[in-house]
C-alpha positions as CSV (number, residue, x, y, z in Angstrom):
1,M,121.0,80.0,111.1
2,I,124.4,81.4,112.2
3,E,124.8,78.5,114.6
4,L,124.2,76.0,111.8
5,M,126.7,77.8,109.6
6,K,129.3,77.6,112.3
7,K,128.6,73.9,112.8
8,I,129.0,73.0,109.1
9,N,131.9,75.3,108.2
10,G,135.0,73.1,108.3
11,A,133.1,69.9,109.3
12,P,134.0,66.6,107.5
13,C,131.7,66.0,104.6
14,A,130.2,62.7,103.4
15,C,132.5,63.0,100.3
16,G,135.6,62.8,102.6
17,K,136.6,66.4,102.1
18,I,136.5,69.4,104.5
19,H,134.7,72.3,103.0
20,R,135.1,75.9,104.3
21,F,133.4,79.1,103.3
22,E,133.5,82.8,104.1
23,C,130.2,84.5,104.6
24,D,128.8,87.9,105.5
25,I,125.2,88.2,106.5
26,Y,123.2,91.2,105.4
27,S,119.8,91.8,106.8
28,G,117.4,94.7,107.3
29,H,116.1,97.5,105.2
30,G,118.2,98.1,102.1
31,A,120.4,95.0,102.6
32,V,119.8,93.9,99.0
33,N,121.6,97.1,97.9
34,D,124.8,95.8,99.4
35,L,124.8,92.6,97.3
36,R,126.7,93.7,94.3
37,S,129.6,95.0,96.4
38,A,129.6,91.7,98.4
39,L,129.7,89.7,95.2
40,S,132.8,91.6,94.1
41,K,134.5,91.4,97.5
42,Y,134.4,87.6,97.4
43,E,134.8,87.2,93.6
44,T,131.6,85.1,93.9
45,K,131.1,82.3,91.4
46,K,128.1,80.5,93.0
47,A,125.6,81.6,95.6
48,F,122.9,80.1,97.8
49,V,119.8,82.1,98.8
50,F,118.2,81.1,102.1
51,A,114.7,82.5,102.5
52,D,111.3,81.5,103.8
53,K,108.3,82.4,101.7
54,N,107.9,85.8,103.4
55,T,111.5,87.0,103.1
56,Y,111.6,85.6,99.5
57,A,108.6,87.8,98.6
58,V,110.3,90.8,100.2
59,G,113.8,90.5,98.8
60,G,114.5,87.1,97.4
61,R,113.3,87.9,93.9
62,S,115.6,91.0,93.8
63,V,118.5,88.9,95.1
64,E,118.0,86.3,92.3
65,A,117.7,89.1,89.7
66,I,121.0,90.6,90.8
67,L,122.7,87.2,90.9
68,G,121.4,86.5,87.4
69,E,122.6,89.9,86.1
70,S,126.0,89.2,87.6
71,G,126.2,85.8,85.8
72,I,126.0,83.8,89.0
73,P,123.9,80.7,89.0
């Protein structure tokens, strides 16, 4: 996943623009608890949640709930 993010960050897009993003990766026990501070740090307006069915069941629902509470689609 990290290699894919490095590959697409700053790469030319089909729309003709070059898109860049900043990203921190949180993983492991309790990582969801760090989400609110990360949202504030980056003044987040939109978010993407990457998860397979197992990680979604463990933490994805909580992440979506926190995003919703924070007004982030």
